[in-house]
C-alpha positions as CSV (number, residue, x, y, z in Angstrom):
1,X,11.1,53.0,4.2
2,X,12.2,49.8,6.0
3,X,13.0,46.9,3.8
4,X,12.3,48.7,0.5
5,X,11.3,46.6,-2.5
6,X,12.2,48.4,-5.7
7,X,10.5,45.9,-8.0
8,X,7.0,47.3,-8.6
9,X,5.4,43.9,-9.5
10,X,6.9,42.2,-6.5
11,X,5.9,45.0,-4.1
12,X,2.3,44.9,-5.3
13,X,2.0,41.2,-4.9
14,X,3.7,41.4,-1.5
15,X,1.3,44.1,-0.3
16,X,-1.7,42.1,-1.6
17,X,-0.9,39.5,1.0
18,X,-2.4,36.5,-1.0
19,X,-3.6,33.7,1.2
20,X,-4.9,30.4,-0.3
21,X,-8.3,29.3,0.9
22,X,-9.5,26.5,-1.4
23,X,-7.6,24.2,-3.7
24,X,-9.3,21.4,-5.7
25,X,-8.5,18.8,-8.3
26,X,-11.6,18.6,-10.5
27,X,-12.5,16.1,-13.2
28,X,-15.5,16.0,-15.5
29,X,-17.2,13.8,-17.9
30,X,-20.4,14.2,-20.0
31,X,-22.4,17.4,-19.7
32,X,-21.6,19.5,-16.5
33,X,-21.8,23.0,-15.2
34,X,-20.6,24.8,-12.1
35,X,-22.0,28.2,-11.2
36,X,-20.8,30.7,-8.6
37,X,-22.5,33.9,-7.6
38,X,-21.5,37.1,-5.6
39,X,-18.0,35.7,-4.7
40,X,-15.8,38.8,-4.8
41,X,-12.6,36.7,-4.5
42,X,-9.6,35.8,-6.6
43,X,-10.1,32.7,-8.7
44,X,-7.5,30.7,-10.7
45,X,-7.6,27.5,-12.8
46,X,-5.0,25.4,-14.6
47,X,-6.2,23.0,-17.3
48,X,-4.4,19.7,-17.1
49,X,-6.5,17.8,-19.7
50,X,-9.4,18.4,-22.0
51,X,-11.4,21.5,-22.9
52,X,-14.1,23.6,-21.1
53,X,-15.8,27.0,-21.1
54,X,-15.3,29.7,-18.5
55,X,-17.9,32.5,-18.6
56,X,-17.4,35.6,-16.4
57,X,-20.3,38.0,-16.0
58,X,-20.0,40.8,-18.6
59,X,-17.4,39.1,-20.7
60,X,-17.4,36.7,-23.7
61,X,-16.9,33.0,-22.8
62,X,-13.3,31.8,-22.7
63,X,-12.4,28.3,-24.1
64,X,-9.9,26.7,-21.8
65,X,-7.7,24.0,-23.2
66,X,-5.0,21.7,-21.8
67,X,-2.0,23.8,-20.7
68,X,-4.1,27.0,-20.2
69,X,-4.0,29.0,-17.1
70,X,-6.6,31.7,-16.1
71,X,-6.5,34.1,-13.1
72,X,-9.3,36.5,-12.2
73,X,-8.0,38.8,-9.4
74,X,-11.6,39.7,-8.5
75,X,-14.5,37.6,-9.7
76,X,-18.2,38.0,-8.7
77,X,-20.3,35.7,-10.9
78,X,-19.0,33.0,-13.3
79,X,-19.8,29.6,-14.7
80,X,-17.5,26.7,-15.8
81,X,-19.0,24.1,-18.0
82,X,-18.4,21.4,-20.6
83,X,-18.4,22.5,-24.2
84,X,-22.0,21.2,-24.4
85,X,-23.5,22.1,-21.0
86,X,-26.4,20.3,-19.4
87,X,-30.0,21.5,-19.9
88,X,-31.4,24.0,-17.5
89,X,-32.6,22.5,-14.2
90,X,-30.2,19.5,-14.4
91,X,-28.5,18.6,-11.1
92,X,-25.2,20.5,-10.7
93,X,-23.7,19.4,-7.4
94,X,-20.2,18.0,-7.7
95,X,-19.3,14.7,-6.1
96,X,-16.4,14.8,-3.7
97,X,-14.4,11.6,-4.2
98,X,-11.6,12.4,-1.8
99,X,-10.1,15.2,0.1
100,X,-10.0,18.1,-2.3
101,X,-10.9,15.9,-5.3
102,X,-14.2,16.5,-7.1
103,X,-16.0,14.8,-10.0
104,X,-18.4,16.8,-12.2
105,X,-21.1,15.5,-14.6
106,X,-22.2,11.9,-15.1
107,X,-20.4,9.6,-12.6
108,X,-20.1,6.8,-15.1
109,X,-19.0,8.9,-18.1
110,X,-15.4,8.7,-19.2
111,X,-13.3,11.5,-17.8
112,X,-12.8,14.2,-20.4
113,X,-11.6,17.2,-18.4
114,X,-9.1,17.5,-15.5
115,X,-8.2,20.9,-14.0
116,X,-6.7,22.4,-10.8
117,X,-9.0,25.1,-9.3
118,X,-8.2,27.5,-6.5
119,X,-9.6,30.4,-4.6
120,X,-7.7,32.8,-2.4
121,X,-8.1,36.0,-0.4
122,X,-6.1,39.2,-0.4
123,X,-5.6,40.3,3.1
124,X,-4.3,43.7,2.2
125,X,-6.1,46.7,3.8
126,X,-5.7,48.3,0.4
127,X,-6.8,45.4,-1.8
128,X,-9.1,47.5,-4.0
129,X,-6.3,49.8,-5.0
130,X,-3.9,47.0,-5.7
131,X,-6.4,44.9,-7.6
132,X,-7.2,47.9,-9.8
133,X,-3.6,47.9,-11.0
134,X,-3.9,44.3,-12.3
135,X,-5.6,43.0,-15.4
136,X,-9.2,42.0,-14.9
137,X,-8.6,38.6,-16.5
138,X,-5.3,36.8,-17.2
139,X,-5.5,34.0,-19.7
140,X,-2.2,32.4,-20.9
141,X,-1.5,29.3,-22.8
142,X,1.1,26.5,-22.6
143,X,2.4,27.5,-19.1
144,X,3.8,24.4,-17.6
145,X,5.4,26.4,-14.7
146,X,2.0,27.6,-13.6
147,X,0.5,24.1,-13.7
148,X,3.5,22.9,-11.7
149,X,2.9,25.6,-9.1
150,X,-0.8,24.7,-8.9
151,X,0.1,21.0,-8.4
152,X,2.4,22.0,-5.5
153,X,-0.4,24.2,-4.0
154,X,-2.8,21.3,-4.2
155,X,-0.4,18.8,-2.7
156,X,0.5,21.2,0.1
157,X,-3.1,22.0,0.9
158,X,-3.9,18.4,1.4
159,X,-0.8,17.7,3.5
160,X,-0.3,18.2,7.2
161,X,3.3,19.0,7.1
162,X,5.2,21.5,9.3
163,X,5.2,25.1,8.1
164,X,2.4,24.4,5.7
165,X,0.9,27.9,6.0
166,X,4.0,29.8,5.1
167,X,4.8,27.4,2.2
168,X,1.3,27.9,0.8
169,X,1.5,31.7,1.0
170,X,4.9,31.7,-0.7
171,X,3.7,29.3,-3.5
172,X,0.7,31.6,-4.1
173,X,2.9,34.6,-4.3
174,X,5.0,32.8,-6.9
175,X,1.9,31.8,-8.8
176,X,0.7,35.4,-9.0
177,X,4.1,36.8,-10.0
178,X,4.5,34.0,-12.7
179,X,1.0,34.6,-14.0
180,X,1.5,38.4,-14.2
181,X,4.9,38.0,-15.9
182,X,3.3,35.7,-18.5
183,X,0.8,38.4,-19.8
184,X,1.7,40.0,-23.1
185,X,1.7,43.8,-22.5
186,X,-0.3,44.3,-25.7
187,X,-3.1,42.2,-24.2
188,X,-3.3,44.0,-20.9
189,X,-5.6,46.8,-20.2
190,X,-4.2,50.1,-18.7
191,X,-2.6,49.3,-15.4
192,X,0.7,48.3,-13.8
193,X,1.6,45.7,-16.4
194,X,1.2,48.1,-19.2
195,X,3.4,50.6,-17.4
196,X,6.1,48.1,-16.6
197,X,6.2,47.0,-20.3
198,X,7.0,50.6,-21.3
199,X,10.8,51.0,-21.4
200,X,10.5,54.6,-20.2
201,X,7.6,54.4,-17.7
202,X,9.2,51.4,-15.9
203,X,12.1,53.6,-14.8
204,X,9.7,56.0,-13.1
205,X,7.6,53.2,-11.6
206,X,10.8,51.6,-10.1
207,X,11.8,55.0,-8.6
208,X,8.3,55.3,-7.0
209,X,8.4,51.8,-5.5
210,X,12.0,51.8,-4.5
211,X,11.5,54.7,-2.1
212,X,8.0,56.2,-1.7
213,X,9.5,58.5,1.0
214,X,11.7,60.3,-1.5
215,X,10.9,63.7,-2.9
216,X,8.8,62.7,-6.0
217,X,7.4,65.1,-8.5
218,X,6.1,64.9,-12.1
219,X,9.2,66.7,-13.3
220,X,11.6,64.3,-11.4
221,X,9.8,61.2,-12.6
222,X,9.8,62.6,-16.2
223,X,13.6,63.0,-15.9
224,X,13.9,59.5,-14.6
225,X,11.9,58.3,-17.6
226,X,14.0,60.4,-20.0
227,X,10.9,62.2,-21.3
228,X,9.5,65.7,-21.3
229,X,7.1,66.5,-18.5
230,X,4.0,66.7,-20.7
231,X,4.8,63.6,-22.7
232,X,5.5,61.6,-19.5
233,X,2.3,62.8,-17.9
234,X,0.1,61.8,-20.9
235,X,1.8,58.5,-21.4
236,X,1.7,57.5,-17.7
237,X,-2.0,58.3,-17.5
238,X,-2.8,56.5,-20.7
239,X,-0.8,53.3,-19.9
240,X,-1.1,53.1,-16.1
241,X,-4.6,54.5,-16.0
242,X,-4.1,57.3,-13.5
243,X,-2.1,60.5,-13.2
244,X,1.5,60.1,-11.9
245,X,1.1,61.9,-8.6
246,X,-2.3,60.2,-8.0
247,X,-0.4,56.9,-8.3
248,X,2.3,58.2,-6.0
249,X,-0.2,59.3,-3.4
250,X,-2.2,56.0,-3.5
251,X,1.0,53.9,-3.3
252,X,2.3,55.9,-0.3
253,X,-1.0,55.3,1.5
254,X,-0.9,51.6,0.7
255,X,2.7,51.4,2.1
256,X,1.6,53.5,5.1
257,X,-1.2,51.1,6.0
258,X,1.2,48.2,6.0
259,X,3.7,50.0,8.2
260,X,1.0,51.0,10.6
261,X,-0.2,47.4,10.9
262,X,3.3,46.2,11.7
263,X,3.1,48.4,14.8
264,X,6.9,48.9,15.2
265,X,7.1,52.5,14.0
266,X,5.8,55.7,15.5
267,X,3.4,57.7,13.3
268,X,6.1,60.3,12.7
269,X,8.4,57.5,11.4
270,X,5.7,56.2,9.1
271,X,5.1,59.8,7.8
272,X,8.8,60.1,7.0
273,X,8.9,56.7,5.3
274,X,6.2,57.7,2.9
275,X,7.3,61.2,2.0
276,X,5.6,63.5,4.5
277,X,7.6,66.1,6.4
278,X,5.6,65.9,9.6
279,X,3.2,63.6,11.4
280,X,0.4,66.2,11.2
281,X,0.7,66.6,7.4
282,X,0.7,62.8,7.1
283,X,-2.3,62.4,9.4
284,X,-4.3,64.9,7.5
285,X,-3.5,63.2,4.1
286,X,-4.2,59.8,5.6
287,X,-7.5,60.8,7.1
288,X,-8.6,62.3,3.7
289,X,-7.6,59.1,1.9
290,X,-8.8,56.5,4.4
291,X,-11.5,58.3,6.3
292,X,-9.9,57.8,9.7
293,X,-6.7,58.8,11.5
294,X,-3.6,56.7,11.3
295,X,-3.8,55.8,15.0
296,X,-7.5,54.8,14.8
297,X,-6.9,52.8,11.6
298,X,-4.0,50.8,13.2
299,X,-6.0,50.3,16.5
300,X,-9.1,49.1,14.8
301,X,-7.3,46.7,12.5
302,X,-5.4,45.2,15.3
303,X,-8.5,44.9,17.5
304,X,-10.5,43.1,14.8
305,X,-7.5,41.1,13.4
306,X,-6.5,42.2,9.9
307,X,-5.8,38.6,8.8
308,X,-8.4,35.9,8.6
309,X,-7.5,32.3,7.8
310,X,-9.9,30.2,5.8
311,X,-8.6,26.7,5.1
312,X,-11.0,24.4,3.3
313,X,-10.9,21.9,0.5
314,X,-14.6,21.1,0.3
315,X,-16.2,24.3,-0.9
């Protein structure tokens, strides 16, 4: 595989292709509430000052305090509010007081809350798979580095400096990596972070991500993890949430999609890069997994433009 990345966490974040879309500095005073519906996009927030409530559909409310950071890799419905929210039917529209700067609640009330809020997109053609490897909600406390990164994203979003786009993408990648590294493994649900926290499973995961084109088997991965085959299989499925070879197959397809979109390799070369002995075997596996042939996938994605840019500070 060209330019292999052996670090599983770094490779997942890189393939997600995070692209910032909205970055806001929000302050609030008095009773206030913000509600969002049917978003299906990543959301993140760093609390600079004060306390508020974040309620995500289907989950208990989270109390966010100064120094807290929260990241939701895929959120649909959520509300943020003051600890004592306004009554039903009260006006909820935020007041934009400057580019990317919003005021919530009563305009004349003393400011009690300040936070940095952002939304982004994942441009990966395999976003669903990659998001499924991450915790549903990441909530960490006392993370000055994350707040610093969000301040940098906010400042860069409002600037008009050269190379702004690439700087923002790199800052967002750093934000995601730092957030994921901050999660205690005991708090994470089954997925990549739980696997990486296991001193045995991490050895197998690194082998998979270092070279998805290598000959990979349950027996070989169990040897890498210094475990018996049955123990390895059971622990991998319990901690990562999927069987080892199912993970391998899904990761190979994610890498294959990225290589196809680059457009600089023939299908036979892509097949070899992700562990298939022939272009025909790869094409059959890809078609089963994706629902279309490798050539059609690459052509359709290039024709429609697989990257979309949404820069806005007023949403």
